[in-house]
Each structure stands twice: as structure tokens, then as C-alpha cells.
Backbone as a ProteinNet text record, in pm:
[ID]
protein_1_A
[PRIMARY]
MKNFFKTEWAKLRQMSFAEKRWYIWQYYKLHFFGFGLAAFLVGSVVYNIFINPPPDDFLYIAWIGIPAMPATLEGMSEKLSVIVDDPESQRVIITNYSITADPGFNMAMQTRLMALLQTASIDVFVTTGGGLDELAEQGLLHPTPPVSLAGSPFLEYFGKDSSDVYMAIAGNTRRLDTIIKALEVFLYGA
[TERTIARY]
3920	3815.7	3859.8	3986.3	4039.5	4034.1	4068.3	4063.8	3921.5	3826.9	3687.5	3641.3	3670.9	3629.2	3698.7	3827	3899.6	3836.5	3803.9	3744.5	3607.3	3525.3	3391.3	3400.3	3488.7	3503.1	3548.1	3639.4	3687.2	3573.4	3490.6	3375.5	3280.5	3250.7	3154.4	3204.7	3335.4	3389.8	3371.5	3364.8	3355.7	3211.5	3115.1	2974.1	2909.7	2801.2	2721.5	2634.2	2566.9	2482.6	2372.4	2306.1	2198.1	2251.7	2368.1	2429.1	2468	2520.8	2557.9	2434.2	2329.1	2204.8	2153.1	2149.5	2102.2	2193.3	2324.7	2422.1	2408.5	2405.5	2396.2	2264.7	2154.8	2026	2026.1	2076.1	2075.8	2158.3	2273.5	2364.8	2355.4	2295.2	2295	2156	2049.2	1914.7	1885.8	1934.6	1914	1984.7	2101.6	2174.5	2095	2035.2	1953.9	1833.8	1766.4	1650.7	1693.2	1804.3	1854.7	1891	1958	1994.7	1869.4	1772.7	1648.2	1573.1	1566.3	1498.5	1570.6	1702.6	1780.5	1762.9	1765.4	1746.8	1607.6	1506	1369.7	1359.7	1416.8	1409.8	1484.1	1603	1679.6	1604.3	1549.7	1473	1351.2	1281.2	1164	1201	1309.1	1353.6	1392.9	1470	1512.2	1390.1	1295.8	1175.4	1094.9	1073.8	990.7	1057.9	1188.8	1257.5	1291.3	1342.1	1392.6	1298.9	1230.7	1150.8	1006.9	944.1	804.8	786	840.6	826.4	681.4	638.3	501.2	487.8	367.9	349.8	369.9	416.3	433.7	298.6	285.7	162.8	165.2	72.5	60.6	-17.7	-118.7	-202	-257.7	-252.7	-304.4	-414.3	-534.2	-650.5	-692.5	-702.8	-753.6	-903.5	-983	-1129.5	-1174.4	-1235.5	-1265.9	-1411.4	-1483.2	-1616.1	-1730.8	-1706.4	-1813	-1826.4	-1943.9	-1957.3	-1927.2	-1841.2	-1806.8	-1751.4	-1793.1	-1741.6	-1604.4	-1516.7	-1384.3	-1392	-1489.3	-1502.3	-1536.3	-1615.7	-1649.9	-1526.4	-1445.3	-1323.3	-1224.6	-1220.7	-1134	-1181.9	-1312.7	-1369.3	-1337	-1343.2	-1307.3	-1160.3	-1075.3	-932.3	-910	-980.1	-965.7	-1014.1	-1126.6	-1178.3	-1084.3	-1021.1	-927.5	-795	-775.6	-649.8	-636.3	-741.8	-730.9	-632	-602.4	-507.7	-362.9	-343.2	-209.8	-132.4	-3.4	81.5	116.9	151.5	193.2	119.8	6.8	-74	-0.5	104.5	179.7	263.5	308.1	398.3	348.4	226.1	171.4	25.9	-21.2	-158.7	-215.6	-346.7	-418.9	-474.1	-452.2	-498.9	-599.2	-709.4	-806.3	-821.7	-789.6	-798	-896.7	-982.6	-1084.6	-1027	-1028.9	-983.3	-1098.5	-1219.9	-1337	-1337	-1395.3	-1404.1	-1503.4	-1463.7	-1548.9	-1585.4	-1654.1	-1691.6	-1577.6	-1469.5	-1356.5	-1246.3	-1227.9	-1128.7	-984.7	-952	-817.4	-789.2	-887.1	-873.4	-860.9	-943.3	-938.2	-799.8	-744	-611.6	-506.1	-513.2	-415.9	-427.5	-549	-567.9	-524.8	-550.4	-506.8	-354.3	-292	-145.5	-90.6	-153.3	-110.7	-128.6	-242.3	-268.8	-160.6	-127.4	-26.2	112.1	143.4	272.3	279.7	172.2	170.9	175.2	111.7	119.4	261.9	329.4	467.6	562.3	533.9	620.3	569.6	473.8	415.6	360.8	303.1	248.2	101.7	30	-111.2	-120.6	-198.1	-210.2	-340.7	-450.1	-583.4	-667.4	-754	-856.3	-991.1	-1071.6	-1211.6	-1291.7	-1365	-1431	-1555.3	-1619.9	-1739.1	-1696.8	-1793.9	-1765	-1708.4	-1765.6	-1714.3	-1572.1	-1544.9	-1410.4	-1309.8	-1353.4	-1265.5	-1226.5	-1325.2	-1297.1	-1191.6	-1206.2	-1109	-969.7	-962.7	-832.6	-767.4	-850.8	-798.7	-746.4	-820.2	-775.4	-640.2	-616.5	-489.9	-378.9	-410.3	-310.8	-262.6	-350.9	-311.1	-345	-411.3	-457.7	-368	-363.1	-292.5	-372	-307.5	-383.1	-488.2	-477.8	-577.8	-714.3	-817.6	-950.3	-1000.7	-1072.2	-1130.5	-1233.1	-1253.6	-1349.6	-1469.6	-1588.5	-1710.1	-1730.8	-1760.1	-1788.1	-1937.4	-2018.6	-2164.2	-2204.4	-2284.7	-2329.6	-2225.2	-2122.3	-2015.6	-2068.3	-2055.4	-2099.8	-2016.8	-1893.1	-1806.4	-1859.8	-1893.3	-1946.3	-2086.2	-2166	-2300.6	-2294.5	-2194.9	-2177.6	-2160.7	-2095	-2072.1	-2179.7	-2287.6	-2400.1	-2374.5	-2285.7	-2252.8	-2327.5	-2385.4	-2449.2	-2337.6	-2329.9	-2218.1	-2254.6	-2369.9	-2414.2	-2320.8	-2256.7	-2166	-2028.1	-1976.3	-1846	-1753.2	-1631	-1531.8	-1398.4	-1323.1	-1187.6	-1093.5	-999.1	-901.1	-761.4	-668	-530.6	-453.2	-376.3	-291.5	-183.8	-149.2	-57.9	81.2	131.3	269.4	282.4	177.1	183.5	274.2	327.8	411.6	351	226.8	165.4	46.3	64.5	-47.7	-101.6	-15.8	-63.2	-149.7	-109.4	-184.4	-319.5	-321.3	-445.1	-544.8	-494.8	-582.7	-648.9	-572.2	-628.9	-737.3	-710.1	-809.2	-934.4	-917.6	-1031.6	-1119.7	-1057.4	-1135.1	-1220	-1163	-1240	-1356.2	-1331.6	-1438.3	-1550.5	-1513.4	-1612.8	-1682.8	-1611.6	-1668.9	-1686.2	-1642	-1655.1	-1531	-1524.2	-1405.5	-1416.9
770.9	671.4	557.5	518.6	411.6	452	577	629	630.5	664	670.2	533.4	428.2	294.5	250.1	285.3	249.8	318.6	446.3	522.9	466.9	439.3	386.2	249.3	166	32.8	40.4	133.2	150.3	196.9	288.4	335.1	220	141	32.5	-75.3	-100.9	-204.1	-169.2	-42.1	-0.2	13.2	-8.8	8.2	-127.1	-119.6	-239.9	-264.8	-380.7	-414.6	-310.8	-269.6	-170.5	-37.1	3.6	129.5	119.6	5.3	-13.8	-2.4	-70.4	-67.6	75.5	149	288.4	373.1	360.9	440.8	414.9	288.3	253.9	306.4	288.7	337.1	489.1	561.1	707.6	763.7	706.2	765.3	704.9	589.2	522.7	484.9	536.7	499.1	545.8	661.5	707.5	615.7	566.4	473.2	343.3	296.9	175.3	194.8	308.9	336.2	349.6	418.1	433.5	299.5	215.1	83.1	-1	5.2	-70.1	-24.2	107.3	161.3	120.5	131.1	92.4	-56.6	-139.8	-283.8	-312.8	-242.7	-261.1	-221.5	-106.3	-59.9	-153.3	-195.4	-287.6	-420	-469.7	-594.1	-582.5	-469.8	-448.5	-447.1	-377.3	-369.9	-508.2	-580.3	-715.7	-804.9	-798.9	-881.6	-848.1	-718.4	-677.1	-697	-697.2	-713.1	-858.8	-929.5	-1063.5	-1176.4	-1159.9	-1269.5	-1265.9	-1148.9	-1136.7	-1013.8	-1016.8	-899	-881.2	-756	-734	-786	-829.4	-880.2	-770.1	-810.8	-717.9	-690.5	-574.1	-541	-611.3	-702.4	-773.1	-687.9	-618.4	-529.1	-422.4	-296.2	-185.8	-117.6	-115.8	-56.3	69	180.3	305.1	311.7	314.4	315.1	460.3	517.1	659.7	685	753.9	804.1	706.1	586.2	487.2	459.5	485.2	464.4	319.4	304.9	171	182.1	91	83.9	16.2	50.9	-13.3	-166.2	-219.4	-365	-427.6	-357.3	-407.4	-412.9	-306.4	-304.6	-411.4	-434	-539.2	-676.8	-695.7	-820.7	-840.4	-731.7	-739.3	-777.6	-717.3	-750	-898.1	-950.6	-1093.4	-1181.3	-1144.5	-1223.5	-1215.7	-1100.3	-1084.8	-1156.7	-1206.6	-1275.6	-1406.1	-1448.5	-1568.2	-1547.9	-1423.1	-1396.5	-1392.7	-1391.5	-1378.2	-1508.1	-1496.4	-1614.1	-1679	-1597.3	-1648.1	-1570.8	-1622.8	-1549.8	-1516.2	-1590.5	-1563.3	-1436.2	-1403.4	-1289	-1180.2	-1196.2	-1096.1	-1068.1	-947.5	-910.2	-815.2	-812.1	-715.5	-610	-484.7	-374.3	-289.9	-258	-163.1	-52.1	70.1	184.7	286.4	336.7	432.6	574.5	638.4	776.9	871.1	830.9	914.3	1034.9	1144.2	1267.3	1246.9	1293.7	1284	1425.1	1435.3	1565.6	1629.5	1557.3	1607.2	1658.6	1791.8	1846.1	1803.1	1790.3	1747.8	1606.1	1519.4	1380.5	1373.2	1452.4	1454.8	1497.2	1600.1	1649	1539.9	1472.6	1366.8	1252	1213.4	1102	1139.5	1263.2	1305.8	1313.8	1356.7	1359.3	1217.9	1126.8	986.4	930	959.9	913.4	961.8	1088.7	1144.2	1082.7	1059.9	998.7	856.3	781.1	644.6	642.5	740.7	749.3	781.4	867.3	903.2	783.7	693.1	575.5	455	474.1	367.6	254	287.7	185.9	156.2	249.6	228.1	165	56.9	-15.6	12.2	22.5	30.6	134.2	201.2	287.3	221.3	212.7	172	295	349.4	477.3	488.4	602	630.5	694.2	714.9	782.3	921.5	995.6	1129	1122.9	1022.4	1003.9	975.7	900.5	873	1001.2	1089.6	1216.7	1297.2	1303.3	1377.8	1316.1	1183.7	1115.5	1134.8	1132.7	1152.8	1294.9	1394.5	1534.5	1554.1	1480.6	1492.6	1409.1	1331.8	1250.5	1131.3	1075	964.9	826.8	821.3	693.3	638.1	508	435.7	454.1	450.6	467.4	359.1	246.3	140.1	193.6	171.5	222.9	159.3	237.2	181.9	74.3	-13.8	-123.1	-97.9	-107.9	-93.7	-220.8	-201.8	-315.6	-331.7	-276.1	-286.9	-434	-472.4	-611	-704.8	-651.8	-733.3	-820.6	-954.3	-1041	-1020.2	-981.8	-955.8	-839	-727.5	-610.5	-637.3	-711.3	-744.7	-830.3	-918.8	-1002.2	-914.3	-800.4	-708.4	-600.1	-613.4	-520.8	-384	-377.7	-250.3	-236.6	-119.6	-89	-64.5	-148.1	-139.9	-72.2	-6.7	52.7	162.7	236.6	345.1	324.3	202.4	170.9	125.8	180.8	149.6	114	31.1	0.8	60.6	141.4	203.1	175	159.9	127.1	255.9	257.9	373.6	385	508	533.7	475.2	462.3	417	280.3	200.7	68.3	-24.9	-122.2	-223.5	-362.9	-371.7	-500.8	-531.5	-523	-543.8	-686.2	-787.3	-926	-945.5	-885.2	-894.9	-825.5	-713.5	-638	-720	-792.8	-877.8	-984.1	-1043.4	-1143.5	-1081.2	-960.2	-893	-858.6	-815.7	-782.1	-905.5	-1021.8	-1145.1	-1172.4	-1148.2	-1168.9	-1070	-944.5	-844.8	-879.9	-928.2	-954.9	-1089.4	-1189.6	-1325.7	-1379.9	-1308.9	-1354.1	-1427.1	-1443.1	-1506.5	-1656.8
2680.8	2689.5	2782.3	2769.6	2853.9	3001.3	3027.6	3164.7	3219.2	3134.8	3176	3227.6	3150.2	3190.9	3319.2	3334.4	3457.2	3578.4	3562.5	3671.8	3708.4	3608.6	3633.3	3701.5	3654.3	3712.1	3857.4	3885.2	4023.1	4113.7	4065.3	4144.3	4174.8	4072.6	4088.8	4185.2	4186.5	4274.6	4421	4451.6	4591.5	4640.4	4553.1	4589.4	4620.3	4700.1	4724.4	4601.6	4597.9	4483.7	4463.1	4570.3	4559.5	4509.2	4556.3	4510.5	4362.4	4322.7	4180.6	4092	4133.2	4056.4	4043.4	4156.3	4153.7	4065.3	4078.4	4002.8	3852.1	3817	3674.3	3616.1	3690.4	3639.9	3626.4	3724	3721.6	3606	3582.4	3484.8	3344.6	3330	3200	3148.7	3212	3168.1	3025.6	2986.4	2848.7	2750.2	2789.5	2703.7	2686.4	2796.2	2788.6	2696.1	2713.5	2626.7	2480.8	2457.3	2320.7	2258.5	2336	2285.9	2259	2348.8	2330	2206.1	2186.6	2068.8	1940.8	1941	1823	1792.9	1896.8	1876.6	1820.5	1871.3	1821.3	1674	1638	1499.1	1404.6	1443	1359	1346.2	1455.7	1451.5	1361.5	1368	1283.3	1135.3	1103.3	964	913.7	992.6	953.3	934.8	1027.4	1018.1	892.4	866.7	753.3	618.1	613.7	485.2	456.7	556.3	531.5	575.2	685.6	739.1	687.6	689.5	648.7	559.2	437.4	350.9	306.2	285.6	237.9	95	57.3	-79.1	-182.7	-298.7	-410.5	-474.8	-535	-606.8	-742.3	-763	-889.9	-988.7	-935.6	-1015.6	-923.2	-967.4	-886.9	-967.4	-910	-975.8	-900	-973.2	-916	-946.2	-840.5	-850.5	-837.5	-941.7	-941.3	-980	-891.9	-924.7	-912.3	-868.4	-852.2	-702.8	-645	-500.4	-460.7	-359.6	-309.6	-169	-85.3	50.6	48.5	142.8	147.7	156.1	228.9	239.8	104.2	24.2	-108.9	-197	-192.8	-273.9	-227.1	-97.9	-45.2	-92.8	-93.6	-145.3	-292.5	-368.7	-510.5	-526.2	-445.3	-450.4	-424.2	-325.4	-292.8	-407.9	-469.5	-582.7	-702.9	-721.3	-832.1	-807.9	-688.9	-659.5	-737.8	-808.8	-892.6	-1007.1	-1042.5	-1151	-1102.8	-972.7	-915	-931.9	-968.6	-986.3	-853.2	-753.6	-622.6	-512.8	-463.3	-365.1	-235	-202.6	-79.9	-90.9	-212.3	-225.4	-319.9	-371.5	-463	-426.7	-462	-430.1	-535.4	-541.5	-624.9	-530	-565.3	-480.8	-559.3	-493.5	-549.3	-446.3	-487.5	-397.6	-454	-367.3	-407.3	-406.9	-521.6	-534.5	-566.5	-535.1	-560.6	-467.3	-513.8	-436	-321.1	-201.8	-82.7	-35.6	76.4	132.3	210.7	234.9	313	219.7	208.6	115.9	148.7	276	314.2	268.6	287.3	243.7	91.6	22.6	-124.3	-173.1	-110.6	-150.3	-129	-15	14.6	-85.6	-117.6	-210.8	-352.4	-393.6	-526.4	-535.3	-425.6	-421.1	-430.7	-359.1	-364.3	-505.6	-567.7	-703.1	-799.3	-791.2	-881.1	-854.5	-729	-695.7	-751.2	-736.4	-788.4	-941.5	-1004.5	-1150.6	-1196	-1122.6	-1157.4	-1147.8	-1056.4	-1038.5	-1117.3	-1203.1	-1286.2	-1201.3	-1087.3	-997.3	-1025.2	-1085	-1116.8	-1255	-1262.9	-1388.7	-1460.9	-1383.8	-1443.5	-1369.4	-1444	-1385.6	-1409.8	-1306	-1321.6	-1283.4	-1382.3	-1362.7	-1450	-1440.2	-1520.9	-1653.6	-1739.8	-1866.3	-1844.6	-1748.9	-1716.9	-1662.1	-1582.6	-1529.1	-1638.8	-1740.5	-1855	-1925.9	-1943.3	-2011.2	-1934.5	-1801.8	-1720.7	-1728.6	-1720	-1726.7	-1863.9	-1969.7	-2105.4	-2122.4	-2067.6	-2076.1	-2009.2	-1901.3	-1828.1	-1891	-1993.7	-2062.3	-1981.5	-1899.9	-1811.5	-1866.5	-1982.1	-2033.7	-2144.2	-2152.4	-2257.6	-2386.7	-2502	-2627.2	-2653.5	-2585.6	-2600.9	-2558.6	-2638	-2600.8	-2470.9	-2390.2	-2267	-2299.1	-2203.9	-2220.7	-2130.5	-2185.7	-2106.6	-2024.8	-1898.3	-1810.1	-1785.7	-1874.7	-1862	-1863.2	-1765.4	-1754.3	-1695.9	-1636.1	-1578.6	-1465.1	-1476.8	-1367.7	-1240.5	-1258.4	-1143.4	-1062.2	-1128.7	-1058.9	-1003.9	-1078.1	-1030.2	-904.4	-895.8	-777.1	-652.7	-670	-558.3	-548.9	-626.8	-617.3	-679.1	-775.4	-839.9	-971.7	-994.2	-1122.2	-1222.8	-1323.3	-1417.2	-1549.2	-1554.3	-1681	-1730.6	-1641.1	-1681.7	-1618.1	-1630.2	-1571.9	-1683.4	-1681.6	-1783.7	-1718.2	-1788.9	-1747.1	-1850.7	-1802.5	-1891.6	-1838	-1926.1	-1889.1	-1864.2	-1756	-1725.4	-1833.1	-1868	-1978.3	-1963	-1842.1	-1825.6	-1758.8	-1762.3	-1700.1	-1779.7	-1708.7	-1773.1	-1756.4	-1717.1	-1685.3	-1776.6	-1904.4	-1996.5	-1989.7	-1976.3	-1966.8	-1843.2	-1732.1	-1607.6	-1621.1	-1690.1	-1710.1	-1792.1	-1889.9	-1971.2	-1884.5	-1792.6	-1701.8	-1613.6	-1563	-1478.5	-1558.5	-1681.5	-1766.5	-1788.8	-1807.4	-1823.2	-1699.5	-1581.5	-1457.7	-1451.2	-1486.4	-1484	-1583.4	-1700.1	-1802.2	-1787.4	-1736.3	-1733.2	-1592.7	-1491.5	-1353.7	-1306.2	-1173.9	-1113.8	-1117.2
[MASK]
++++++++++++++++++++++++++++++++++++++++++++++++++++++++++++++++++++++++++++++++++++++++++++++++++++++++++++++++++++++++++++++++++++++++++++++++++++++++++++++++++++++++++++++++++++++++++++++

């Protein structure tokens, strides 16, 4: 290795500036790209972990079987942020797991749902009566009885028919106090 650097340095000393530039670019451009890529990746990781970490999930709601546009669910998440202790570092997430016409998308979303259930990341299901039966058959619900959200001012604010909407607690959640706060918002408004 020592010999390599001596040889390279000797070559470079005998070249003009233009020749040095051409030589270095021709023989070391992959090294430059590799170093640039590594610096970018390390910088991204440092930025995302230490400088601007993503907010933690304060409450995760799986929305199943009730038609809703993504913007509506995002609006609900924002309104539910009143229960969050620290809005800068915590968030409420509502994700739609309803069946669509795209089988590939359905498979991906069901896989995601099962993965999140395995890691105890899902806290609450908001679904229909039929959805409750399916979740109960699969053993995914907490023994606490589901709560009917019929007449919910929160859902009515977003234009949702709440006559057949229920909130059920996921079987392995650890956020019961947080769920109670969310239930109050659903039942009494934000």
C-alpha cells in the first residue's frame, strides 16, 4: 500500500494540471461516487435519527370497512391530535384497511395489518358490525366490549354515517389510557 501511494504521487508530480485532473477523474471516479453516496447515506441517517426524528405513534387506528377518502382520514388524525401529549414528537395515525378492487393492494395492506398487529402497533379498530364479527373470529380483539359510535359528533363532522360504526380495542395494545381519550373525542367531539 505504501508503494502504491509513492508510485501514484510520483506520477502526479510529473503531470500538468490538466493531465492530473484527467488522470484522477479516469481512475478514481468510482471512488468519488462511492464516497459521495456513502456521505449522503450517513448524512441522511444522522439527520433522520438525531436532528429531525419522525414523530412517535401516540395512537394507531385501523379503519376497516367504512368508506373514507385518505384526506378525510388525515383530517380525523389531525382533529384527534388534541389527545396527544407532545404534538411535536407524537401523532395519531388512522390507516384505511378496507378491501378495494385491487387484489395486489388488498394483499399488501392485509400483510401490513398483520405485521402491525404482531408488533402491538395497532391500538384500535374502527369498523362495522360485520367487521367486528370477523375481527372477533380471528381473535384480534381485546375482551373489552366494542363501543358503538352511532350518533358520534366527531364522525358526523366528517360526513360519515355512524349508524353501524364501532370502536374495538386491539387485543395486544398497551395504550388503554390513550384509547379512552380518543373514545371521548369520538363520542363528544374534539
